[in-house]
C-alpha positions in Angstrom: 52.5 13.3 -76.7 54.5 11.9 -79.6 54.6 8.1 -79.8 56.7 6.2 -82.2 58.2 2.7 -82.4 61.9 2.2 -83.0 62.2 -0.4 -85.8 65.9 0.0 -86.5 69.1 -0.1 -84.6 69.9 3.6 -85.4 66.7 4.9 -84.0 66.9 2.7 -80.9 70.3 4.0 -80.2 69.1 7.6 -80.8 66.2 7.1 -78.3 68.7 5.7 -75.7 71.0 8.7 -76.2 68.2 11.2 -75.9 66.8 9.5 -72.8 63.3 9.1 -74.4 62.4 6.2 -72.1 63.3 8.2 -69.0 61.3 11.1 -70.4 58.2 9.0 -70.9 58.6 7.6 -67.4 58.9 11.1 -66.0 55.9 12.2 -68.0 53.8 9.3 -66.5 54.9 10.4 -63.0 53.8 14.0 -63.7 50.4 12.8 -65.0 49.8 11.0 -61.8 50.8 14.0 -59.8 48.6 16.4 -61.7 45.7 13.9 -61.6 45.9 13.9 -57.8 45.8 17.7 -57.8 42.8 17.8 -60.3 40.9 15.3 -58.1 41.4 17.6 -55.1 39.9 20.7 -56.7 36.3 21.5 -57.4 34.8 23.3 -60.4 34.8 27.1 -59.8 34.5 29.6 -62.6 36.4 32.1 -60.4 39.0 29.8 -59.0 42.4 28.4 -60.1 43.2 27.5 -63.6 42.3 23.9 -62.9 39.0 24.9 -61.1 38.0 27.1 -64.0 38.7 24.4 -66.5 36.6 21.9 -64.5 33.8 24.4 -64.4 34.0 24.8 -68.2 33.7 20.9 -68.5 30.6 21.0 -66.3 29.1 23.6 -68.5 29.9 21.8 -71.8 28.9 18.3 -70.5 29.5 15.6 -73.1 29.5 18.0 -76.1 32.7 16.8 -77.9 32.6 19.8 -80.2 33.4 22.0 -77.1 37.1 22.7 -76.3 36.6 21.4 -72.8 34.1 18.6 -72.2 33.6 15.6 -69.9 34.5 13.1 -72.5 38.2 13.8 -72.9 38.7 17.0 -70.9 40.5 15.5 -67.9 43.1 13.8 -70.2 43.6 17.1 -72.1 43.9 19.0 -68.9 46.6 16.6 -67.6 48.6 17.0 -70.9 48.3 20.8 -70.7 49.4 20.9 -67.1 52.5 18.9 -68.1 53.2 21.4 -70.9 52.8 24.3 -68.5 55.0 22.7 -65.8 57.7 21.1 -67.9 57.9 23.1 -71.2 57.0 26.4 -69.6 59.4 26.5 -66.6 62.8 24.9 -67.4 62.9 26.4 -70.9 62.2 29.9 -69.5 64.8 29.5 -66.8 67.4 28.2 -69.3 66.8 31.0 -71.7 67.2 33.6 -68.9 70.5 32.1 -68.0 71.7 32.5 -71.5 70.3 36.0 -71.7 72.4 37.0 -68.6 75.5 35.5 -70.1 75.0 37.4 -73.4 74.3 40.6 -71.7 77.5 40.2 -69.6 79.6 39.4 -72.6 78.1 42.2 -74.8 77.9 45.4 -72.6 77.1 47.6 -75.6 74.0 45.4 -76.4 73.1 45.6 -72.7 73.3 49.4 -72.7 71.1 49.7 -75.8 68.5 47.4 -74.4 68.5 49.3 -71.1 68.1 52.6 -73.0 65.0 51.2 -74.6 63.6 50.0 -71.3 64.4 53.4 -69.7 62.6 55.2 -72.6 59.5 53.1 -72.2 59.4 53.6 -68.4 60.0 57.4 -68.7 57.1 57.6 -71.2 54.8 55.8 -68.9 55.9 57.9 -65.9 55.2 61.0 -67.8 51.8 59.7 -68.9 50.9 58.8 -65.3 51.5 62.5 -64.4 48.8 63.5 -66.9 45.4 62.2 -65.7 44.0 62.2 -69.3 46.9 60.2 -70.6 47.1 58.0 -67.6 43.5 56.8 -68.3 44.7 55.4 -71.6 47.7 53.6 -70.1 46.7 50.2 -68.8 50.0 49.1 -67.5 51.4 50.0 -64.1 53.7 53.1 -64.0 57.4 52.1 -64.2 56.8 48.7 -65.8 57.4 47.2 -69.2 54.7 45.0 -70.6 54.4 42.7 -73.6 52.3 45.4 -75.3 55.4 47.6 -75.4 57.2 45.4 -77.9 56.4 47.7 -80.8 58.4 50.4 -79.1 61.3 48.2 -78.3 62.7 46.8 -81.7 66.3 46.5 -80.5 65.2 44.5 -77.4 63.1 42.2 -79.5 65.9 41.8 -81.9 68.2 40.9 -79.1 65.8 38.3 -77.8 65.5 36.8 -81.3 69.3 36.6 -81.7 69.7 34.8 -78.4 66.9 32.4 -79.5 68.8 31.8 -82.7 72.1 31.0 -81.1 70.8 29.1 -78.1 67.8 27.0 -79.0 66.3 25.0 -76.2 67.7 21.8 -77.8 70.3 21.2 -80.6 67.6 18.9 -82.1 63.8 18.8 -81.7 61.3 16.0 -81.5 61.8 13.5 -84.3 59.2 13.3 -87.1 58.2 10.5 -89.4 57.6 11.0 -93.1 54.1 9.8 -94.0 54.9 9.8 -97.7 57.9 9.9 -100.0 59.3 13.4 -100.2 62.6 15.3 -100.7 64.4 17.7 -98.4 67.1 19.8 -100.0 67.2 17.4 -102.9 67.7 14.4 -100.6 65.0 11.7 -101.1 63.2 10.8 -97.9 61.2 7.6 -98.2 57.9 7.1 -96.4 58.5 5.8 -92.9 61.8 7.5 -92.4 62.4 9.1 -89.0 63.8 12.6 -89.5 65.6 14.5 -86.6 65.7 18.3 -87.3 69.1 19.7 -86.4 67.9 23.1 -85.1 71.3 24.3 -83.9 72.8 23.9 -87.4 69.7 25.4 -89.2 70.0 28.5 -87.0 73.6 28.9 -88.0 73.3 28.3 -91.8 75.5 30.8 -93.6 73.1 30.7 -96.6 70.4 32.4 -94.5 72.4 34.3 -91.8 75.4 35.5 -93.8 79.1 34.7 -93.5 79.2 35.2 -89.8 76.3 33.1 -88.4 78.2 32.4 -85.1 78.5 36.1 -84.4 76.1 37.6 -81.8 74.5 40.4 -83.7 71.0 41.6 -82.9 71.1 44.0 -85.8 70.6 41.2 -88.3 66.9 41.4 -87.2 66.5 45.1 -87.7 65.6 47.1 -90.8 65.3 50.8 -91.4 61.8 52.1 -90.9 60.2 53.4 -94.1 58.8 56.5 -92.6 61.9 58.6 -93.3 62.4 59.3 -89.6 65.7 57.4 -89.4 64.4 54.8 -87.0 64.3 51.0 -87.4 62.0 48.2 -86.6 62.1 44.5 -85.8 62.4 42.2 -88.8 61.2 38.6 -88.2 63.3 35.9 -89.9 61.4 32.8 -90.9 64.5 30.6 -90.7 65.0 31.0 -87.0 63.8 27.8 -85.3 63.3 27.7 -81.5 60.5 25.3 -80.7 60.0 24.1 -84.3 57.9 25.7 -87.0 54.7 25.3 -88.9 51.6 23.5 -87.5 53.8 21.5 -85.0 55.5 24.5 -83.5 55.7 24.1 -79.7 53.3 26.2 -77.7 56.2 27.3 -75.5 57.3 29.8 -78.2 54.8 32.4 -77.1 55.1 31.7 -73.4 58.9 32.1 -73.2 58.9 35.4 -75.2 56.4 36.9 -72.8 
């Protein structure tokens, strides 16, 4: 959990506006709740997520080089449970609400996404009818899995475009500069608190063209080089959803699954 002290009036007001104190209080309540649940469960390598983690701690003992150990394992488990519960539920629900809105507002996009889904389902259904092919298909007939992303470039581009236009927050967790640096030519002295404005970054005309407010999944597609006339998903490094780099939030992978 990020901790920082507010040494200036601006930052204190920002914290009040963002409800940071309320957030920290809520986090403390969640930690107490999860600690009670952890205390109720026993180590079991075949049990729940908590039980399996406790079993791994028992196996590792006080070996601090192990991912899970008895020294700081409980504290790490509490923090991970908070991430799974808070960052992994509300963010997903909010994103799905936006997805329904965009699909309703853009029926042509909805049709193309549905066509890709139908194609994947039809392929799997046909494979299930062939015993030899069915043995190679791990997913259930009639379903779409994360492993199908390579066959669904338009769907993935649509998800990326919705992520660009509707980041989970207009700003992300503040950072403090540890040394003098420059951002876009602007000097940032050491100790300065920087608040990344994700909403604005994701709509920067310099990187997303003259129509950054337009919903257009095709900005993340490029023609396939095999000469077949198809296209593939093109990742854009400037799209920020849960941050970027070493401090990117773990929820990025979860929500896209």
